[in-house]
TORLUM-650891 format. One record per atom (N, C-alpha, C): residue number from 0; residue in three letters; chain; atom name; y, z, x. Coordinates in pm, whole numbers, plus 32768, in hexadecimal, padded with zeros to 4 digits. Example, Ala and Ser with C-alpha at 12.3 -4.5 7.8 and 13.67 -1.06 7.14 Angstrom:
+-----+------+------+------+------+------+------+
: pos : code : unit : site :   py :   pz :   px :
+-----+------+------+------+------+------+------+
:   0 :  ala :    A :    N : 7DC7 : 830C : 8527 :
:   0 :  ala :    A :   CA : 7E3E : 830C : 84CE :
:   0 :  ala :    A :    C : 7EB6 : 830C : 8528 :
:   1 :  ser :    A :    N : 7F1F : 82C4 : 8505 :
:   1 :  ser :    A :   CA : 7F96 : 82CA : 8557 :
:   1 :  ser :    A :    C : 8003 : 8313 : 850A :
+-----+------+------+------+------+------+------+
This chain:
+-----+------+------+------+------+------+------+
: pos : code : unit : site :   py :   pz :   px :
+-----+------+------+------+------+------+------+
:   0 :  met :    A :    N : 296B : 5A38 : C9BB :
:   0 :  met :    A :   CA : 2961 : 5AC7 : C9A6 :
:   0 :  met :    A :    C : 28D3 : 5AE9 : C977 :
:   1 :  arg :    A :    N : 2899 : 5B50 : C9B3 :
:   1 :  arg :    A :   CA : 2814 : 5B7B : C989 :
:   1 :  arg :    A :    C : 281C : 5BBD : C900 :
:   2 :  thr :    A :    N : 27BD : 5B9F : C8AA :
:   2 :  thr :    A :   CA : 27C1 : 5BD6 : C823 :
:   2 :  thr :    A :    C : 2754 : 5C3C : C808 :
:   3 :  thr :    A :    N : 26FF : 5C54 : C868 :
:   3 :  thr :    A :   CA : 2698 : 5CBA : C853 :
:   3 :  thr :    A :    C : 2693 : 5D17 : C8CC :
:   4 :  ala :    A :    N : 2670 : 5D92 : C8B1 :
:   4 :  ala :    A :   CA : 2658 : 5DF3 : C91B :
:   4 :  ala :    A :    C : 25C7 : 5DE2 : C948 :
:   5 :  thr :    A :    N : 25A9 : 5E13 : C9BC :
:   5 :  thr :    A :   CA : 251D : 5E14 : C9E6 :
:   5 :  thr :    A :    C : 24DB : 5E91 : C9AD :
:   6 :  phe :    A :    N : 2458 : 5E8D : C9A2 :
:   6 :  phe :    A :   CA : 2413 : 5F05 : C972 :
:   6 :  phe :    A :    C : 242C : 5F78 : C9D1 :
:   7 :  asn :    A :    N : 2435 : 5F5C : CA52 :
:   7 :  asn :    A :   CA : 244F : 5FC5 : CAB4 :
:   7 :  asn :    A :    C : 24D7 : 6007 : CA9A :
:   8 :  glu :    A :    N : 253C : 5FB9 : CA78 :
:   8 :  glu :    A :   CA : 25C0 : 5FF1 : CA59 :
:   8 :  glu :    A :    C : 25BB : 6049 : C9DD :
:   9 :  ile :    A :    N : 2573 : 601D : C977 :
:   9 :  ile :    A :   CA : 2564 : 606C : C8FD :
:   9 :  ile :    A :    C : 2518 : 60ED : C91D :
:  10 :  ser :    A :    N : 24B0 : 60E1 : C96D :
:  10 :  ser :    A :   CA : 2460 : 6155 : C995 :
:  10 :  ser :    A :    C : 24B4 : 61B9 : C9E4 :
:  11 :  glu :    A :    N : 2507 : 6188 : CA40 :
:  11 :  glu :    A :   CA : 255F : 61E1 : CA8E :
:  11 :  glu :    A :    C : 25C2 : 6229 : CA32 :
:  12 :  ala :    A :    N : 25F6 : 61E2 : C9CF :
:  12 :  ala :    A :   CA : 2652 : 6221 : C96F :
:  12 :  ala :    A :    C : 2609 : 628C : C91E :
:  13 :  phe :    A :    N : 258E : 626F : C8F7 :
:  13 :  phe :    A :   CA : 253C : 62D0 : C8AD :
:  13 :  phe :    A :    C : 2528 : 634E : C901 :
:  14 :  phe :    A :    N : 2509 : 633F : C980 :
:  14 :  phe :    A :   CA : 24F4 : 63B3 : C9D6 :
:  14 :  phe :    A :    C : 2576 : 6400 : C9EC :
:  15 :  phe :    A :    N : 25E7 : 63B9 : C9F3 :
:  15 :  phe :    A :   CA : 2669 : 63FB : C9FE :
:  15 :  phe :    A :    C : 2681 : 6451 : C982 :
:  16 :  val :    A :    N : 2670 : 6418 : C90C :
:  16 :  val :    A :   CA : 2687 : 645F : C88F :
:  16 :  val :    A :    C : 2629 : 64D7 : C884 :
:  17 :  ser :    A :    N : 25AD : 64C6 : C8AD :
:  17 :  ser :    A :   CA : 2547 : 652E : C89E :
:  17 :  ser :    A :    C : 2547 : 6596 : C90E :
:  18 :  ser :    A :    N : 259A : 6581 : C975 :
:  18 :  ser :    A :   CA : 2597 : 65DB : C9E9 :
:  18 :  ser :    A :    C : 25D9 : 6661 : C9CF :
:  19 :  glu :    A :    N : 2621 : 666D : C962 :
:  19 :  glu :    A :   CA : 2662 : 66EA : C93F :
:  19 :  glu :    A :    C : 2640 : 670E : C8AF :
:  20 :  ser :    A :    N : 2671 : 6780 : C884 :
:  20 :  ser :    A :   CA : 265C : 67AB : C7FA :
:  20 :  ser :    A :    C : 2692 : 6742 : C79B :
:  21 :  tyr :    A :    N : 265B : 6741 : C726 :
:  21 :  tyr :    A :   CA : 267F : 66E0 : C6BF :
:  21 :  tyr :    A :    C : 2717 : 66DE : C6AB :
:  22 :  gly :    A :    N : 2752 : 6667 : C6B2 :
:  22 :  gly :    A :   CA : 27E0 : 6655 : C698 :
:  22 :  gly :    A :    C : 283B : 6663 : C711 :
:  23 :  met :    A :    N : 2807 : 668E : C782 :
:  23 :  met :    A :   CA : 285B : 66A0 : C7F9 :
:  23 :  met :    A :    C : 287C : 661B : C83C :
:  24 :  his :    A :    N : 281E : 65BE : C83B :
:  24 :  his :    A :   CA : 2833 : 6538 : C872 :
:  24 :  his :    A :    C : 2818 : 64D3 : C803 :
:  25 :  ser :    A :    N : 2860 : 6464 : C808 :
:  25 :  ser :    A :   CA : 2842 : 63F8 : C7AA :
:  25 :  ser :    A :    C : 2858 : 6373 : C7EF :
:  26 :  ala :    A :    N : 281D : 630E : C7B5 :
:  26 :  ala :    A :   CA : 282C : 6285 : C7E7 :
:  26 :  ala :    A :    C : 282B : 6228 : C76F :
:  27 :  ile :    A :    N : 2880 : 61C4 : C776 :
:  27 :  ile :    A :   CA : 288C : 6162 : C709 :
:  27 :  ile :    A :    C : 286E : 60D8 : C741 :
:  28 :  leu :    A :    N : 2815 : 6092 : C700 :
:  28 :  leu :    A :   CA : 27F3 : 6009 : C726 :
:  28 :  leu :    A :    C : 283B : 5FA9 : C6CA :
:  29 :  cys :    A :    N : 2888 : 5F4F : C704 :
:  29 :  cys :    A :   CA : 28C9 : 5EE4 : C6B7 :
:  29 :  cys :    A :    C : 2867 : 5E6F : C6B4 :
:  30 :  lys :    A :    N : 2836 : 5E4F : C63E :
:  30 :  lys :    A :   CA : 27D6 : 5DE2 : C631 :
:  30 :  lys :    A :    C : 2813 : 5D59 : C650 :
:  31 :  asp :    A :    N : 2895 : 5D4C : C63F :
:  31 :  asp :    A :   CA : 28D7 : 5CCB : C65A :
:  31 :  asp :    A :    C : 28D8 : 5CAA : C6EF :
:  32 :  thr :    A :    N : 28F1 : 5D0F : C741 :
:  32 :  thr :    A :   CA : 2901 : 5CF7 : C7D1 :
:  32 :  thr :    A :    C : 288E : 5D2B : C826 :
:  33 :  gly :    A :    N : 2840 : 5D87 : C7EF :
:  33 :  gly :    A :   CA : 27D5 : 5DC6 : C83D :
:  33 :  gly :    A :    C : 2809 : 5E36 : C895 :
:  34 :  lys :    A :    N : 288A : 5E54 : C88E :
:  34 :  lys :    A :   CA : 28C6 : 5EBE : C8E0 :
:  34 :  lys :    A :    C : 28A8 : 5F46 : C8A2 :
:  35 :  ile :    A :    N : 288D : 5FA6 : C8FA :
:  35 :  ile :    A :   CA : 2874 : 602F : C8CF :
:  35 :  ile :    A :    C : 28E8 : 6085 : C8FE :
:  36 :  tyr :    A :    N : 2920 : 60D0 : C8A1 :
:  36 :  tyr :    A :   CA : 2992 : 6128 : C8BC :
:  36 :  tyr :    A :    C : 295F : 61B9 : C8BC :
:  37 :  tyr :    A :    N : 2982 : 6201 : C926 :
:  37 :  tyr :    A :   CA : 2954 : 628B : C937 :
:  37 :  tyr :    A :    C : 29C3 : 62EE : C915 :
:  38 :  gln :    A :    N : 2999 : 6360 : C8DB :
:  38 :  gln :    A :   CA : 29F4 : 63CC : C8BA :
:  38 :  gln :    A :    C : 29AE : 6450 : C8DA :
:  39 :  ser :    A :    N : 29FF : 64B5 : C901 :
:  39 :  ser :    A :   CA : 29C6 : 6538 : C91E :
:  39 :  ser :    A :    C : 2A26 : 65A5 : C8F1 :
:  40 :  glu :    A :    N : 29F1 : 6606 : C8AB :
:  40 :  glu :    A :   CA : 2A3F : 667A : C883 :
:  40 :  glu :    A :    C : 2A54 : 66D9 : C8F9 :
:  41 :  met :    A :    N : 2A09 : 66C5 : C964 :
:  41 :  met :    A :   CA : 2A0B : 6720 : C9D7 :
:  41 :  met :    A :    C : 2A70 : 66F6 : CA41 :
:  42 :  ser :    A :    N : 2AA6 : 667F : CA35 :
:  42 :  ser :    A :   CA : 2B07 : 664E : CA97 :
:  42 :  ser :    A :    C : 2B6C : 65F5 : CA50 :
:  43 :  asp :    A :    N : 2BC1 : 65B8 : CA9C :
:  43 :  asp :    A :   CA : 2C25 : 655F : CA62 :
:  43 :  asp :    A :    C : 2BF0 : 64D2 : CA4E :
:  44 :  leu :    A :    N : 2B6F : 64C2 : CA4B :
:  44 :  leu :    A :   CA : 2B35 : 643D : CA3F :
:  44 :  leu :    A :    C : 2B3D : 640A : C9AF :
:  45 :  asp :    A :    N : 2B85 : 639C : C99D :
:  45 :  asp :    A :   CA : 2B89 : 6357 : C91C :
:  45 :  asp :    A :    C : 2BAF : 62C6 : C937 :
:  46 :  glu :    A :    N : 2B4A : 6272 : C944 :
:  46 :  glu :    A :   CA : 2B60 : 61E5 : C964 :
:  46 :  glu :    A :    C : 2B91 : 6193 : C8ED :
:  47 :  thr :    A :    N : 2B9B : 61D1 : C878 :
:  47 :  thr :    A :   CA : 2BCC : 6187 : C803 :
:  47 :  thr :    A :    C : 2C64 : 618A : C7FA :
:  48 :  val :    A :    N : 2CA4 : 61E0 : C848 :
:  48 :  val :    A :   CA : 2D36 : 61EA : C846 :
:  48 :  val :    A :    C : 2D72 : 6163 : C86E :
:  49 :  gly :    A :    N : 2DCD : 6133 : C81B :
:  49 :  gly :    A :   CA : 2E0F : 60B4 : C837 :
:  49 :  gly :    A :    C : 2DBF : 6039 : C80C :
:  50 :  glu :    A :    N : 2D46 : 604E : C7DE :
:  50 :  glu :    A :   CA : 2CF1 : 5FDF : C7AF :
:  50 :  glu :    A :    C : 2D03 : 5FD1 : C718 :
:  51 :  glu :    A :    N : 2D02 : 5F57 : C6E9 :
:  51 :  glu :    A :   CA : 2D06 : 5F3E : C65A :
:  51 :  glu :    A :    C : 2C7A : 5F16 : C62E :
:  52 :  leu :    A :    N : 2C2B : 5F7A : C60D :
:  52 :  leu :    A :   CA : 2BA0 : 5F62 : C5E7 :
:  52 :  leu :    A :    C : 2B94 : 5F4C : C550 :
:  53 :  asp :    A :    N : 2B4B : 5EE5 : C52C :
:  53 :  asp :    A :   CA : 2B28 : 5ECE : C4A0 :
:  53 :  asp :    A :    C : 2AA9 : 5F1F : C487 :
:  54 :  met :    A :    N : 2ABB : 5F97 : C452 :
:  54 :  met :    A :   CA : 2A4A : 5FF3 : C443 :
:  54 :  met :    A :    C : 29E0 : 5FC0 : C3E0 :
:  55 :  thr :    A :    N : 2A00 : 5F58 : C393 :
:  55 :  thr :    A :   CA : 299B : 5F22 : C338 :
:  55 :  thr :    A :    C : 292C : 5EDC : C385 :
:  56 :  asn :    A :    N : 2946 : 5EB6 : C402 :
:  56 :  asn :    A :   CA : 28DF : 5E75 : C452 :
:  56 :  asn :    A :    C : 28C1 : 5EC6 : C4D0 :
:  57 :  cys :    A :    N : 28D2 : 5F4A : C4C4 :
:  57 :  cys :    A :   CA : 28B0 : 5FA6 : C530 :
:  57 :  cys :    A :    C : 284A : 600A : C4FC :
:  58 :  val :    A :    N : 2800 : 6041 : C558 :
:  58 :  val :    A :   CA : 279C : 60A4 : C532 :
:  58 :  val :    A :    C : 279C : 6112 : C59B :
:  59 :  arg :    A :    N : 278F : 618D : C56D :
:  59 :  arg :    A :   CA : 2786 : 61FF : C5C8 :
:  59 :  arg :    A :    C : 26F8 : 6207 : C5FF :
:  60 :  ile :    A :    N : 26F0 : 6217 : C681 :
:  60 :  ile :    A :   CA : 266E : 622A : C6C1 :
:  60 :  ile :    A :    C : 263A : 62B3 : C696 :
:  61 :  pro :    A :    N : 25BE : 62BE : C66E :
:  61 :  pro :    A :   CA : 258C : 633D : C63B :
:  61 :  pro :    A :    C : 2571 : 63A4 : C6A8 :
:  62 :  his :    A :    N : 2571 : 6421 : C681 :
:  62 :  his :    A :   CA : 2544 : 6491 : C6D3 :
:  62 :  his :    A :    C : 24AD : 6499 : C6BD :
:  63 :  lys :    A :    N : 2465 : 64CF : C71E :
:  63 :  lys :    A :   CA : 23D3 : 64D8 : C710 :
:  63 :  lys :    A :    C : 23AA : 6523 : C692 :
:  64 :  asn :    A :    N : 23FB : 6582 : C665 :
:  64 :  asn :    A :   CA : 23DA : 65CB : C5EB :
:  64 :  asn :    A :    C : 23E3 : 6572 : C56F :
:  65 :  asp :    A :    N : 243B : 650D : C574 :
:  65 :  asp :    A :   CA : 2445 : 64AF : C505 :
:  65 :  asp :    A :    C : 23C4 : 645F : C4F4 :
:  66 :  leu :    A :    N : 237C : 644D : C562 :
:  66 :  leu :    A :   CA : 2302 : 63FB : C561 :
:  66 :  leu :    A :    C : 2284 : 6452 : C562 :
:  67 :  asp :    A :    N : 2296 : 64D1 : C544 :
:  67 :  asp :    A :   CA : 2226 : 652F : C53D :
:  67 :  asp :    A :    C : 21DB : 6536 : C5C3 :
:  68 :  leu :    A :    N : 2227 : 653A : C630 :
:  68 :  leu :    A :   CA : 21EB : 653F : C6B6 :
:  68 :  leu :    A :    C : 2203 : 65C5 : C6F9 :
:  69 :  gly :    A :    N : 2218 : 662B : C6AA :
:  69 :  gly :    A :   CA : 2228 : 66B1 : C6E0 :
:  69 :  gly :    A :    C : 21A2 : 66F8 : C6E2 :
:  70 :  ser :    A :    N : 219B : 6766 : C69C :
:  70 :  ser :    A :   CA : 2120 : 67B6 : C69C :
:  70 :  ser :    A :    C : 20A9 : 676C : C65F :
:  71 :  thr :    A :    N : 20C4 : 670E : C604 :
:  71 :  thr :    A :   CA : 2055 : 66C1 : C5CA :
:  71 :  thr :    A :    C : 2009 : 6676 : C636 :
:  72 :  leu :    A :    N : 2051 : 6642 : C696 :
:  72 :  leu :    A :   CA : 2012 : 65FB : C705 :
:  72 :  leu :    A :    C : 1FBB : 665B : C757 :
:  73 :  val :    A :    N : 1FEE : 66D3 : C76D :
:  73 :  val :    A :   CA : 1FA1 : 673A : C7B6 :
:  73 :  val :    A :    C : 1F1F : 6756 : C76D :
:  74 :  phe :    A :    N : 1F26 : 676B : C6EA :
:  74 :  phe :    A :   CA : 1EAE : 678C : C69E :
:  74 :  phe :    A :    C : 1E4B : 6719 : C69B :
:  75 :  asp :    A :    N : 1E7D : 669E : C697 :
:  75 :  asp :    A :   CA : 1E24 : 6629 : C69F :
:  75 :  asp :    A :    C : 1DD9 : 6629 : C724 :
:  76 :  phe :    A :    N : 1E21 : 6643 : C78F :
:  76 :  phe :    A :   CA : 1DE3 : 6645 : C814 :
:  76 :  phe :    A :    C : 1D79 : 66B4 : C81D :
:  77 :  val :    A :    N : 1D9E : 6729 : C7F1 :
:  77 :  val :    A :   CA : 1D41 : 679B : C7F7 :
:  77 :  val :    A :    C : 1CC4 : 677E : C7A5 :
:  78 :  gln :    A :    N : 1CD5 : 6745 : C72F :
:  78 :  gln :    A :   CA : 1C62 : 6725 : C6DB :
:  78 :  gln :    A :    C : 1C05 : 66C2 : C71E :
:  79 :  met :    A :    N : 1C3F : 6660 : C765 :
:  79 :  met :    A :   CA : 1BEF : 65F9 : C7A6 :
:  79 :  met :    A :    C : 1BAC : 6628 : C826 :
:  80 :  tyr :    A :    N : 1BF6 : 6675 : C877 :
:  80 :  tyr :    A :   CA : 1BC6 : 6692 : C8FE :
:  80 :  tyr :    A :    C : 1BA9 : 6725 : C91B :
:  81 :  met :    A :    N : 1BDA : 6780 : C8C9 :
:  81 :  met :    A :   CA : 1BC9 : 680E : C8E3 :
:  81 :  met :    A :    C : 1BB3 : 685D : C862 :
:  82 :  pro :    A :    N : 1B59 : 6831 : C80D :
:  82 :  pro :    A :   CA : 1B4D : 6872 : C78A :
:  82 :  pro :    A :    C : 1B2E : 6908 : C791 :
:  83 :  asp :    A :    N : 1AEF : 6933 : C7FC :
:  83 :  asp :    A :   CA : 1AD1 : 69C2 : C809 :
:  83 :  asp :    A :    C : 1B4E : 6A17 : C81C :
:  84 :  his :    A :    N : 1BBD : 69D8 : C83B :
:  84 :  his :    A :   CA : 1C3B : 6A20 : C851 :
:  84 :  his :    A :    C : 1C9C : 6A13 : C7DC :
:  85 :  ser :    A :    N : 1C6E : 69DD : C76C :
:  85 :  ser :    A :   CA : 1CC6 : 69C3 : C6F9 :
:  85 :  ser :    A :    C : 1D0E : 6A41 : C6C9 :
:  86 :  asn :    A :    N : 1CC4 : 6AAC : C6B4 :
:  86 :  asn :    A :   CA : 1D02 : 6B26 : C681 :
:  86 :  asn :    A :    C : 1D6A : 6B5D : C6E3 :
:  87 :  arg :    A :    N : 1D49 : 6B5A : C762 :
:  87 :  arg :    A :   CA : 1DA3 : 6B8E : C7C8 :
:  87 :  arg :    A :    C : 1E26 : 6B3D : C7CA :
:  88 :  val :    A :    N : 1E1B : 6AB8 : C7C4 :
:  88 :  val :    A :   CA : 1E92 : 6A63 : C7C6 :
:  88 :  val :    A :    C : 1EE4 : 6A78 : C746 :
:  89 :  glu :    A :    N : 1EA3 : 6A87 : C6D5 :
:  89 :  glu :    A :   CA : 1EEB : 6AA4 : C659 :
:  89 :  glu :    A :    C : 1F3C : 6B24 : C667 :
:  90 :  gln :    A :    N : 1F03 : 6B89 : C6A8 :
:  90 :  gln :    A :   CA : 1F4B : 6C06 : C6C1 :
:  90 :  gln :    A :    C : 1FC6 : 6BED : C718 :
:  91 :  phe :    A :    N : 1FB8 : 6B98 : C77E :
:  91 :  phe :    A :   CA : 2029 : 6B78 : C7D5 :
:  91 :  phe :    A :    C : 20A0 : 6B47 : C783 :
:  92 :  phe :    A :    N : 2084 : 6AF2 : C721 :
:  92 :  phe :    A :   CA : 20EE : 6AAF : C6D6 :
:  92 :  phe :    A :    C : 2125 : 6B03 : C663 :
:  93 :  arg :    A :    N : 2103 : 6B80 : C663 :
:  93 :  arg :    A :   CA : 213F : 6BDD : C602 :
:  93 :  arg :    A :    C : 21B1 : 6C2C : C641 :
:  94 :  ala :    A :    N : 21CD : 6C11 : C6BF :
:  94 :  ala :    A :   CA : 2237 : 6C5B : C705 :
:  94 :  ala :    A :    C : 227F : 6BFF : C768 :
:  95 :  arg :    A :    N : 22F0 : 6C2E : C799 :
:  95 :  arg :    A :   CA : 233B : 6BE3 : C7FE :
:  95 :  arg :    A :    C : 22E9 : 6BD4 : C87D :
:  96 :  gly :    A :    N : 2307 : 6B6B : C8C8 :
:  96 :  gly :    A :   CA : 22C2 : 6B56 : C947 :
:  96 :  gly :    A :    C : 2239 : 6B16 : C939 :
:  97 :  ala :    A :    N : 2221 : 6ADA : C8C6 :
:  97 :  ala :    A :   CA : 219D : 6AA2 : C8A8 :
:  97 :  ala :    A :    C : 2176 : 6A34 : C90B :
:  98 :  tyr :    A :    N : 21D2 : 69D8 : C927 :
:  98 :  tyr :    A :   CA : 21B1 : 6968 : C97F :
:  98 :  tyr :    A :    C : 2193 : 6999 : CA0C :
:  99 :  ser :    A :    N : 21DA : 69FB : CA39 :
:  99 :  ser :    A :   CA : 21C0 : 6A33 : CABE :
:  99 :  ser :    A :    C : 2134 : 6A70 : CAC5 :
: 100 :  arg :    A :    N : 2112 : 6ABE : CA61 :
: 100 :  arg :    A :   CA : 208B : 6AFB : CA5D :
: 100 :  arg :    A :    C : 201E : 6A90 : CA4F :
: 101 :  phe :    A :    N : 203B : 6A2A : C9FE :
: 101 :  phe :    A :   CA : 1FDC : 69BD : C9EC :
: 101 :  phe :    A :    C : 1FC3 : 6975 : CA70 :
: 102 :  lys :    A :    N : 202E : 6956 : CAB8 :
: 102 :  lys :    A :   CA : 201F : 6910 : CB38 :
: 102 :  lys :    A :    C : 1FDB : 6967 : CBA0 :
: 103 :  thr :    A :    N : 1FF2 : 69E8 : CB9C :
: 103 :  thr :    A :   CA : 1FAA : 6A43 : CBF6 :
: 103 :  thr :    A :    C : 1F14 : 6A3F : CBD8 :
: 104 :  leu :    A :    N : 1EF2 : 6A3F : CB59 :
: 104 :  leu :    A :   CA : 1E65 : 6A34 : CB31 :
: 104 :  leu :    A :    C : 1E2B : 69B0 : CB60 :
: 105 :  leu :    A :    N : 1E73 : 6944 : CB4A :
: 105 :  leu :    A :   CA : 1E43 : 68C0 : CB75 :
: 105 :  leu :    A :    C : 1E2A : 68BE : CC0C :
: 106 :  asp :    A :    N : 1E86 : 68F5 : CC57 :
: 106 :  asp :    A :   CA : 1E79 : 68F9 : CCE9 :
: 106 :  asp :    A :    C : 1DFE : 694A : CD11 :
: 107 :  ser :    A :    N : 1DE9 : 69B9 : CCD0 :
: 107 :  ser :    A :   CA : 1D75 : 6A0D : CCF2 :
: 107 :  ser :    A :    C : 1CF0 : 69CA : CCD0 :
: 108 :  gln :    A :    N : 1CF4 : 696B : CC73 :
: 108 :  gln :    A :   CA : 1C7B : 6923 : CC49 :
: 108 :  gln :    A :    C : 1C6E : 689B : CC8E :
: 109 :  gly :    A :    N : 1CCC : 687B : CCE7 :
: 109 :  gly :    A :   CA : 1CCB : 67F9 : CD2A :
: 109 :  gly :    A :    C : 1CE8 : 6785 : CCCC :
: 110 :  met :    A :    N : 1D36 : 679F : CC64 :
: 110 :  met :    A :   CA : 1D50 : 673B : CBFC :
: 110 :  met :    A :    C : 1DE2 : 670F : CBF5 :
: 111 :  leu :    A :    N : 1E34 : 673C : CC52 :
: 111 :  leu :    A :   CA : 1EC3 : 6720 : CC4A :
: 111 :  leu :    A :    C : 1EE0 : 668A : CC54 :
: 112 :  gln :    A :    N : 1EA3 : 6645 : CCB3 :
: 112 :  gln :    A :   CA : 1EBC : 65B5 : CCC1 :
: 112 :  gln :    A :    C : 1E86 : 6569 : CC47 :
: 113 :  lys :    A :    N : 1E15 : 6595 : CC13 :
: 113 :  lys :    A :   CA : 1DDD : 6555 : CB9B :
: 113 :  lys :    A :    C : 1E41 : 6563 : CB27 :
: 114 :  trp :    A :    N : 1E81 : 65D8 : CB1C :
: 114 :  trp :    A :   CA : 1EE6 : 65EE : CAB5 :
: 114 :  trp :    A :    C : 1F5B : 658E : CAC9 :
: 115 :  tyr :    A :    N : 1F8F : 6584 : CB43 :
: 115 :  tyr :    A :   CA : 2001 : 652C : CB5D :
: 115 :  tyr :    A :    C : 1FDF : 649B : CB3B :
: 116 :  asp :    A :    N : 1F68 : 6470 : CB5E :
: 116 :  asp :    A :   CA : 1F3D : 63E7 : CB3F :
: 116 :  asp :    A :    C : 1F33 : 63D2 : CAA8 :
: 117 :  phe :    A :    N : 1EF7 : 6433 : CA63 :
: 117 :  phe :    A :   CA : 1EE8 : 642E : C9D2 :
: 117 :  phe :    A :    C : 1F71 : 6429 : C98F :
: 118 :  glu :    A :    N : 1FCA : 6481 : C9B9 :
: 118 :  glu :    A :   CA : 2050 : 6489 : C97F :
: 118 :  glu :    A :    C : 209C : 6405 : C993 :
: 119 :  lys :    A :    N : 2096 : 63CF : CA0A :
: 119 :  lys :    A :   CA : 20DB : 6351 : CA27 :
: 119 :  lys :    A :    C : 20A5 : 62DE : C9D2 :
: 120 :  gln :    A :    N : 2021 : 62D4 : C9C9 :
: 120 :  gln :    A :   CA : 1FE3 : 6269 : C97B :
: 120 :  gln :    A :    C : 2008 : 6275 : C8E8 :
: 121 :  arg :    A :    N : 1FFD : 62ED : C8B0 :
: 121 :  arg :    A :   CA : 201C : 6301 : C822 :
: 121 :  arg :    A :    C : 20AF : 62E8 : C805 :
: 122 :  gln :    A :    N : 2107 : 6315 : C85F :
: 122 :  gln :    A :   CA : 2195 : 62FE : C84A :
: 122 :  gln :    A :    C : 21B4 : 6269 : C84A :
: 123 :  glu :    A :    N : 2176 : 6220 : C8A4 :
: 123 :  glu :    A :   CA : 218E : 618F : C8A9 :
: 123 :  glu :    A :    C : 215C : 614D : C829 :
: 124 :  glu :    A :    N : 20E6 : 6172 : C7FB :
: 124 :  glu :    A :   CA : 20AF : 6137 : C780 :
: 124 :  glu :    A :    C : 210B : 6151 : C709 :
: 125 :  val :    A :    N : 2136 : 61CD : C6FB :
: 125 :  val :    A :   CA : 2189 : 61F3 : C688 :
: 125 :  val :    A :    C : 2213 : 61B4 : C692 :
: 126 :  leu :    A :    N : 224A : 61AA : C70A :
: 126 :  leu :    A :   CA : 22CD : 616B : C71B :
: 126 :  leu :    A :    C : 22C7 : 60D6 : C6FB :
: 127 :  arg :    A :    N : 225B : 6095 : C721 :
: 127 :  arg :    A :   CA : 224A : 6007 : C6FE :
: 127 :  arg :    A :    C : 2241 : 5FF7 : C667 :
: 128 :  glu :    A :    N : 21F9 : 6050 : C623 :
: 128 :  glu :    A :   CA : 21EF : 604B : C591 :
: 128 :  glu :    A :    C : 2279 : 6060 : C552 :
: 129 :  trp :    A :    N : 22C6 : 60BD : C589 :
: 129 :  trp :    A :   CA : 234B : 60D7 : C557 :
: 129 :  trp :    A :    C : 23A3 : 605A : C564 :
: 130 :  cys :    A :    N : 2399 : 6017 : C5D7 :
: 130 :  cys :    A :   CA : 23E5 : 5F9B : C5EB :
: 130 :  cys :    A :    C : 23C0 : 5F33 : C582 :
: 131 :  glu :    A :    N : 2340 : 5F26 : C569 :
: 131 :  glu :    A :   CA : 2313 : 5EC4 : C506 :
: 131 :  glu :    A :    C : 2347 : 5EE8 : C47A :
: 132 :  glu :    A :    N : 233B : 5F67 : C456 :
: 132 :  glu :    A :   CA : 236B : 5F93 : C3D2 :
: 132 :  glu :    A :    C : 2401 : 5F7D : C3C1 :
: 133 :  asn :    A :    N : 244C : 5F85 : C42D :
: 133 :  asn :    A :   CA : 24DD : 5F76 : C429 :
: 133 :  asn :    A :    C : 250A : 5EE9 : C44E :
: 134 :  arg :    A :    N : 24AA : 5E8E : C454 :
: 134 :  arg :    A :   CA : 24C4 : 5E01 : C473 :
: 134 :  arg :    A :    C : 2517 : 5DF1 : C4F2 :
: 135 :  ile :    A :    N : 24EC : 5E3C : C557 :
: 135 :  ile :    A :   CA : 252F : 5E35 : C5D9 :
: 135 :  ile :    A :    C : 24DE : 5DD9 : C632 :
: 136 :  glu :    A :    N : 251D : 5D6D : C659 :
: 136 :  glu :    A :   CA : 24DC : 5D10 : C6B3 :
: 136 :  glu :    A :    C : 24FB : 5D3C : C742 :
: 137 :  phe :    A :    N : 2499 : 5D36 : C797 :
: 137 :  phe :    A :   CA : 24AE : 5D59 : C821 :
: 137 :  phe :    A :    C : 245E : 5CFD : C879 :
: 138 :  ser :    A :    N : 2485 : 5CF6 : C8F6 :
: 138 :  ser :    A :   CA : 2437 : 5CA9 : C956 :
: 138 :  ser :    A :    C : 23EC : 5D0C : C9AD :
: 139 :  glu :    A :    N : 2381 : 5CDD : C9E9 :
: 139 :  glu :    A :   CA : 2334 : 5D35 : CA41 :
: 139 :  glu :    A :    C : 2378 : 5D39 : CAC6 :
+-----+------+------+------+------+------+------+
């Protein structure tokens, strides 16, 4: 029996959890088996039903907001690559629809792909740190 998840599996679970508003999706990693159980408030998905999980050796996969990868990540990017737009982006994040307006700005500046690359790299770095802090062993 495999006892560790791959980093790709953990990463996919992280993206599942982060793909909706906070708390709508969740995933639990069993450290004993390396199995990841998915749950969703939006559907009948609950892979923990019928399972006898020892929650003392399980950990919930974080949402991007748990790892400070929401607007903080946007502001880090803007500071590094678009400092002249800092005030404008701050205004975006004072109202609903901020990410949409931010991505429209990025597209107009030819920076959208740079943002996606930056976001992916930072998410991977922070997720690896989270795994280390939670003593989660994984294979590549």
